[in-house]
N, C-alpha and C positions, 0 to 999 in steps of 0.2 A: 841360057847364059846370063841374061839380065837378072833372073831370079837369084842366081848365085851371087852376083854383085850386090844385090839388095840385101840378101842374107848376110854377106860379109860385112857390109856397112852397119847393119843392125847389131851384129856380133861385136864389132869394134866399139860401137857406142856403148854397149852394155859393159864391155871390159873397162872402158875409160870411166864409166859411171861407178863401177865397183871399185876401181882403184882410188878415185877421188873420195868415195865414201869411206874406204878403209883408212886412208890417210887422215881424214877428219876424225874418225873414231880412235885411231892409234895415238894421235897426238892431242886428243881432247880439245880440238880447235873450237868447237862450238861453245864450250864453257869459257874458254879464253876470250872469245869474241864478246860474250855476254859480260864478262868482267870489265872489258874495255868500254862497253856501252852503258853501264850502270850510271856513271856520273853524268853524261849528257842527257840520258833519259830522265834522271831525277831532276836536273835543272829544268828541262822542258815541262815536266809534270808540275813542279812548283810554280813556274811561270804561268802555265795555263790555269792552275788552281787560283792564283792571285787574280788573274783576269776574270775568271768566273765569279769570284767573290766580289770584285769591284762592280761587275755588272749587276749582281743581285742587290748590292747596297744602293746603287743608283736607282734601281727599280723600286726599292722600298722607299727611298727618299721622294721619288716622284709620286708614289702612292700617298705618302703622308701629305705632300703639298696639295694633292687633289682633294684629300679629306678636309683640309683647312678651308678650302674655297667654298 
């Protein structure tokens, strides 16, 4: 009897998973989500790139200061 309950739960989980996947596919929700995330991701990329560039510039300036000594 417990085996039937476990199989029933597994079957229900699979049905729910299929339904969610079908809704995402039918309404193209993955691409709509990506369209919403492009702007914040671009801002983060630009911010992190500026941070990396500033770090490289600081490192170069410190190297030049070391050479002068």
